[in-house]
C-alpha positions, 0 to 999 in steps of 0.5 A: 771175228766178233759178232754184232751181238757181242755185249762187250762190243763198244758203241762208238757214239757213246764213247765219243759222247763220254769224252766230249763231256769230260774234256773240261774235267779230264785233267783234274781226274786223270792221275792214273792216265798221267802216270802211265803216260809218263812211264810210256814216255820214259821208254822213248829214252831207249829209242835212238831216232829223231822223227819228223812227224809224230802222231799222238793217237787218242791224244786226250787233252794233249799232255803227251803231245806237249811232252813230244814237242819238247822232246822232238824240237824239230818234229811235227806233232799231231794229236788225234782224238775221236772227241772234238773237245779233246782236240781243241784242248790239245791245240792249246798246248805248247808255247807261243811259237809252237803248238801241236796240230790237232785232228778229230778222227777215228783210229780205225780210219785215219785221214792221213797219207800212207807212210807219212809218220815216223812214230805213232804213240798211243796212251790208253786209247786201244782199249776203246777199239773193238778190232785190234788187228784192224786198227793195227792194220790201219796204223801200219799203213800210216807209218813209214818203213821202219817207223815205230809204234809205242803204246799203253793199254789195259789188260783183262784184270783192269777194274776186276773188282768193279766188274765182279761187284756189278756181276753180283747185282745184275747181268748187264755189262758194266765195263769194257772187255780188255785184251790179254797182252799175248793177243795184243802181240798176236794182233801186231804180227797179224797187221804186219808189224815186226819185232813186237815187244809186249809187257805188263804191270799191275797198278792198284789205286785205293779209295776211301769210298767206292763213289770216289772211283766212280767219280774218277771214271766219269771225270775222265769220260770212261763211261760204260759204252758196251752194247750190253749195258743197261740202257736205262737209269741206274736206280738208287737201290741198284747202286746201293746193291753194287756198293754193298757188293764191293764191300767184299774187296775192302782192305783191312785199312778200310780202303777200297782197291781198283786194279789196273793191268797196264799193257805196254808195247812197241813194234816196228813197221816193216821195211817194205809195206805190202800195199801199193803206194802212190808214187808221190804224195805231199800233204799229210792229210788224205783227200776227202774226194 
């Protein structure tokens, strides 16, 4: 159980603000996110099911939702995101006669009826959640029996160069604390999912200057939302000290690396969910009452 004083806990309001601001710059900067999303979707080639309802959790601007529209031509595709501006972008995806639906909601408190979805997909959103077992516990309730969860998230080595460089400058937290893939698997089992499969790969981006990395992170809305961040402004001298510290990682070709540990996983909802469900429910959205 994490303490509220944990400096790596994420401020949800700060997280939402970052993505609200980045909705119009996200697609121009999300090269890595698109690549990982495509690799995640390729894994669906091995899944023999035709879902009726699919939730794209942390949909961003809707690239995954749009792909799902094409893959599952008869399915209801619903994009879910914490940021309203991202949801609006997602709703514009698709063709004239068929578009994804969009819902602005917190992944920890999904506004859907139990057992309403056949499949949940999540591309690079879980790292923004403080309590994985609680999130997975919410998600397993939304899935129908034997429904599929498939996701990609980041592991502990992600942005290790950035974190080490800032660590030589000050004592603040400058990046999220990413969860090890073995802990992700344990959280799936704890939530009641069955047959979890988790694996990882390392992707390294390179930049001609470190400011390019910072611009990319800002452009996709990946701001520092940790509780232990510096709540004031970062001065020029402070930033220059960070850039100088990053020189330690400069490669022989003059490029600066940024490491991403990508964790992929999938698991199945149990045949029978443990909680008592209502006898009848038609709407996919939960009542607000």
